[in-house]
Every structure is written in C-alpha cells, then in structure tokens.
C-alpha positions as a Markdown table, in Angstrom:
| # | Residue | x | y | z |
|---|---|---|---|---|
| 1 | Met | 91.4 | -63.6 | 204.0 |
| 2 | Gln | 88.3 | -65.2 | 205.4 |
| 3 | Ser | 85.3 | -63.2 | 206.5 |
| 4 | Ala | 84.3 | -63.3 | 210.1 |
| 5 | Glu | 81.3 | -65.6 | 209.3 |
| 6 | Ala | 83.6 | -68.0 | 207.4 |
| 7 | Phe | 86.4 | -68.2 | 210.0 |
| 8 | Asp | 87.0 | -71.6 | 211.3 |
| 9 | Leu | 89.6 | -72.1 | 214.0 |
| 10 | Ile | 90.4 | -75.7 | 213.1 |
| 11 | Asp | 90.7 | -75.0 | 209.4 |
| 12 | Thr | 93.0 | -72.1 | 210.3 |
| 13 | Leu | 95.2 | -74.0 | 212.8 |
| 14 | Leu | 95.6 | -77.0 | 210.4 |
| 15 | Asn | 96.0 | -74.7 | 207.4 |
| 16 | Leu | 93.2 | -76.6 | 205.6 |
| 17 | Lys | 92.6 | -75.3 | 202.1 |
| 18 | Pro | 89.6 | -75.8 | 199.8 |
| 19 | Asp | 91.7 | -77.9 | 197.3 |
| 20 | Ser | 92.5 | -80.5 | 200.0 |
| 21 | Lys | 90.4 | -83.7 | 200.5 |
| 22 | Thr | 90.6 | -83.2 | 204.3 |
| 23 | Trp | 89.0 | -79.7 | 203.9 |
| 24 | Gln | 86.4 | -81.1 | 201.6 |
| 25 | Ala | 85.6 | -83.9 | 204.1 |
| 26 | Arg | 84.9 | -81.3 | 206.7 |
| 27 | Gln | 82.4 | -79.6 | 204.4 |
| 28 | Phe | 80.4 | -82.8 | 204.0 |
| 29 | Arg | 78.9 | -82.1 | 207.4 |
| 30 | Glu | 78.8 | -78.3 | 207.4 |
| 31 | Lys | 76.3 | -78.3 | 210.2 |
| 32 | Val | 78.8 | -80.1 | 212.5 |
| 33 | Lys | 81.6 | -77.9 | 211.4 |
| 34 | Asn | 79.6 | -74.7 | 212.0 |
| 35 | Gly | 78.4 | -76.1 | 215.3 |
| 36 | Thr | 82.0 | -76.8 | 216.4 |
| 37 | Gln | 83.0 | -73.2 | 215.7 |
| 38 | Ala | 79.8 | -71.9 | 217.4 |
| 39 | Ser | 80.5 | -74.0 | 220.5 |
| 40 | Tyr | 84.0 | -72.6 | 220.7 |
| 41 | Ala | 82.6 | -69.0 | 220.4 |
| 42 | Ala | 80.0 | -69.7 | 223.1 |
| 43 | Leu | 82.3 | -71.3 | 225.5 |
| 44 | Phe | 84.8 | -68.4 | 225.3 |
| 45 | Ala | 82.2 | -65.6 | 225.3 |
| 46 | Ser | 82.6 | -62.8 | 227.8 |
| 47 | Asp | 79.1 | -63.2 | 229.3 |
| 48 | Leu | 79.8 | -66.5 | 231.1 |
| 49 | Ser | 80.3 | -66.3 | 234.9 |
| 50 | Leu | 83.3 | -68.7 | 234.9 |
| 51 | Pro | 86.3 | -66.3 | 234.5 |
| 52 | Ile | 87.6 | -66.2 | 230.9 |
| 53 | Gln | 91.2 | -66.4 | 232.2 |
| 54 | Asp | 90.2 | -69.7 | 233.9 |
| 55 | Arg | 88.6 | -71.0 | 230.7 |
| 56 | Trp | 91.7 | -70.2 | 228.7 |
| 57 | Leu | 93.9 | -72.0 | 231.2 |
| 58 | Val | 91.6 | -75.0 | 231.2 |
| 59 | Ala | 91.8 | -75.1 | 227.4 |
| 60 | Leu | 95.6 | -74.7 | 227.5 |
| 61 | Tyr | 95.9 | -77.5 | 230.1 |
| 62 | Ala | 93.7 | -79.9 | 228.3 |
| 63 | Ser | 95.4 | -79.4 | 225.0 |
| 64 | Ser | 98.8 | -79.6 | 226.6 |
| 65 | Leu | 97.9 | -82.8 | 228.5 |
| 66 | Met | 96.8 | -84.4 | 225.2 |
| 67 | Asn | 99.9 | -83.3 | 223.3 |
| 68 | Ser | 98.0 | -81.2 | 220.7 |
| 69 | Pro | 100.6 | -78.7 | 219.6 |
| 70 | Glu | 98.3 | -76.6 | 217.4 |
| 71 | Leu | 95.7 | -76.2 | 220.1 |
| 72 | Thr | 98.3 | -75.7 | 222.8 |
| 73 | Ala | 99.9 | -72.9 | 220.8 |
| 74 | His | 96.5 | -71.3 | 220.1 |
| 75 | Tyr | 95.4 | -71.5 | 223.8 |
| 76 | Thr | 98.8 | -70.2 | 225.0 |
| 77 | Glu | 98.4 | -67.2 | 222.7 |
| 78 | Gln | 94.8 | -66.6 | 223.9 |
| 79 | Ala | 95.9 | -66.9 | 227.6 |
| 80 | Leu | 98.6 | -64.4 | 227.1 |
| 81 | Leu | 96.3 | -62.0 | 225.2 |
| 82 | Ala | 93.9 | -62.3 | 228.1 |
| 83 | Gly | 96.6 | -60.9 | 230.4 |
| 84 | Ile | 97.5 | -64.2 | 232.2 |
| 85 | Asp | 101.0 | -64.1 | 233.6 |
| 86 | Glu | 103.6 | -66.0 | 231.5 |
| 87 | Lys | 104.8 | -67.9 | 234.6 |
| 88 | Leu | 101.3 | -69.2 | 235.2 |
| 89 | Val | 101.0 | -70.2 | 231.6 |
| 90 | Gln | 104.2 | -72.1 | 231.9 |
| 91 | Ile | 103.1 | -73.8 | 235.1 |
| 92 | Val | 100.0 | -75.0 | 233.4 |
| 93 | Thr | 101.8 | -76.1 | 230.2 |
| 94 | Glu | 104.4 | -78.0 | 232.1 |
| 95 | Asp | 101.7 | -79.7 | 234.3 |
| 96 | His | 102.8 | -78.2 | 237.6 |
| 97 | Val | 99.3 | -77.1 | 238.6 |
| 98 | Glu | 99.9 | -78.3 | 242.1 |
| 99 | Asp | 102.0 | -75.2 | 242.5 |
| 100 | Ile | 99.0 | -72.9 | 242.0 |
| 101 | Val | 98.0 | -71.5 | 245.4 |
| 102 | Lys | 94.6 | -70.1 | 244.3 |
| 103 | Cys | 92.3 | -72.8 | 245.6 |
| 104 | Glu | 89.5 | -72.5 | 243.0 |
| 105 | Leu | 91.9 | -72.4 | 240.0 |
| 106 | Asn | 93.9 | -75.3 | 241.4 |
| 107 | Ser | 90.6 | -77.3 | 241.8 |
| 108 | Val | 89.5 | -76.4 | 238.3 |
| 109 | Leu | 92.7 | -77.6 | 236.7 |
| 110 | Gln | 92.8 | -80.8 | 238.8 |
| 111 | Phe | 89.3 | -81.5 | 237.7 |
| 112 | Thr | 90.3 | -80.8 | 234.1 |
| 113 | Lys | 93.1 | -83.3 | 234.3 |
| 114 | Lys | 90.8 | -86.0 | 235.8 |
| 115 | Leu | 88.2 | -85.6 | 233.0 |
| 116 | Ile | 90.7 | -85.4 | 230.2 |
| 117 | Leu | 93.0 | -88.3 | 231.2 |
| 118 | Asp | 90.6 | -90.5 | 233.2 |
| 119 | Pro | 87.0 | -89.4 | 232.8 |
| 120 | Ile | 85.7 | -92.0 | 235.3 |
| 121 | Glu | 87.4 | -90.0 | 238.0 |
| 122 | Gly | 85.0 | -87.1 | 237.3 |
| 123 | Asn | 82.7 | -88.5 | 240.0 |
| 124 | Glu | 80.6 | -86.9 | 242.8 |
| 125 | Glu | 83.7 | -86.5 | 245.0 |
| 126 | Ala | 85.5 | -84.5 | 242.3 |
| 127 | Leu | 82.4 | -82.3 | 241.8 |
| 128 | Leu | 82.2 | -81.7 | 245.5 |
| 129 | Thr | 85.8 | -80.6 | 245.6 |
| 130 | Leu | 84.9 | -77.9 | 243.0 |
| 131 | Lys | 82.0 | -76.8 | 245.2 |
| 132 | Lys | 84.2 | -76.7 | 248.3 |
| 133 | Ser | 86.7 | -74.5 | 246.5 |
| 134 | Gly | 84.0 | -71.9 | 246.1 |
| 135 | Met | 82.6 | -72.6 | 242.6 |
| 136 | Ser | 78.9 | -72.0 | 241.9 |
| 137 | Thr | 76.8 | -74.8 | 240.4 |
| 138 | Gln | 76.5 | -72.7 | 237.2 |
| 139 | Asp | 80.3 | -72.5 | 236.9 |
| 140 | Val | 80.7 | -76.2 | 237.5 |
| 141 | Val | 78.3 | -76.9 | 234.6 |
| 142 | Val | 80.1 | -74.5 | 232.3 |
| 143 | Leu | 83.4 | -76.1 | 233.3 |
| 144 | Gly | 82.0 | -79.6 | 232.5 |
| 145 | Gln | 80.7 | -78.3 | 229.1 |
| 146 | Leu | 84.1 | -76.7 | 228.3 |
| 147 | Ile | 86.1 | -79.8 | 229.1 |
| 148 | Gly | 83.7 | -82.0 | 227.1 |
| 149 | Phe | 84.1 | -79.6 | 224.1 |
| 150 | Leu | 87.9 | -79.6 | 224.5 |
| 151 | Ala | 88.1 | -83.4 | 224.5 |
| 152 | Tyr | 86.0 | -83.4 | 221.3 |
| 153 | Gln | 88.1 | -80.6 | 219.7 |
| 154 | Ile | 91.4 | -82.2 | 220.6 |
| 155 | Arg | 90.3 | -85.5 | 219.0 |
| 156 | Leu | 88.9 | -83.8 | 216.0 |
| 157 | Val | 92.2 | -82.0 | 215.4 |
| 158 | Ala | 94.1 | -85.3 | 215.8 |
| 159 | Gly | 91.9 | -87.1 | 213.4 |
| 160 | Leu | 92.1 | -84.3 | 210.8 |
| 161 | Lys | 95.9 | -84.3 | 211.1 |
| 162 | Ala | 95.9 | -88.0 | 210.5 |
| 163 | Met | 93.8 | -87.5 | 207.4 |
| 164 | Gln | 96.2 | -84.7 | 206.2 |
| 165 | Lys | 99.1 | -87.0 | 206.5 |
| 166 | Leu | 97.4 | -89.7 | 204.5 |
| 167 | Glu | 96.4 | -87.2 | 201.9 |
| 168 | Gln | 100.0 | -85.9 | 201.7 |
| 169 | Ala | 101.4 | -89.4 | 201.5 |
| 170 | Ala | 99.1 | -90.4 | 198.6 |
C-alpha cells in the first residue's frame, strides 16, 4: 500500500510497478511526476469556486471524448462519489451534452469539447458564451486550466500505455 505522499493517480490507474521500465522512466523526471499529481490535487480541491461536480463532469467528458478508458473509469467513479446523478454521468459519457438543460453546465461542457477536440475553437466567442451563461471570470480561468491539464493528462496516459505495450512485447 502506498502512503498518501507517494500516491500517484497515473501509476495506480496503469498499474505501474517499480520493476517496470515504464515506471522507472517516470521517475527520471520526479519533479514532473510530482507536479502532475499536485496539479490534479489542486484542480480538484474543494476550495475552488467552480463547482466540484462540474469539474468532475468536465474531466469525465474530456477523457471520454479522447477514448481514455482508465481516466474515464476514474472520473466516472469520482463523479458518482460526488453525488452526481447516474443519468447525467451517462449523458456526458455518451456525448449527449446538448440534452443538459442547465445553461451554465451545458456551456461548460460545450467549451470542453471545443478545447479538447479543436482547440482553435476556444476563441473569444467561446469565452463570451461562458460569460453569458453566468460564469465568473475566475471560474472561466479555472475551467481553462482544468481542460489544459486534462489534455496533458490524457496524452500522458496514452504515451505511458504505449510504452507499457512495447515493454511487454519485448
């Protein structure tokens, strides 16, 4: 069992062990590994004004759109633990966010989709849509940081999975 200080979400999700070359490669830049985990902890901390339920749904949507099964499973679990209705989780996972009637959440998820799938669409018009839905500037900034982190996290997991497959094939 790992201590709280040693816990690393990505190592856990990918079942990386100290005897694997992929795990060892992650240790090479321990500062980056620790920073990744610290960013995750900060972006899902309870003291941010953007509702935690919205943040879990954004993470679930981003990982689902990018076909990251490990992260999708993790964020589904977190969303359900946060008390988000199973039907809403399903709507997000199945990319039916247009069915969400809550204006701000709908705008948040539409913005997430734009930034994850076509970042150039995250322009001034997209930002103004968030503001018109009732989001504060502070929440828009947090949302942008969260989506940027998720894009990085999803790609990191994909790269590490590729390394694992190469290691297992060797």
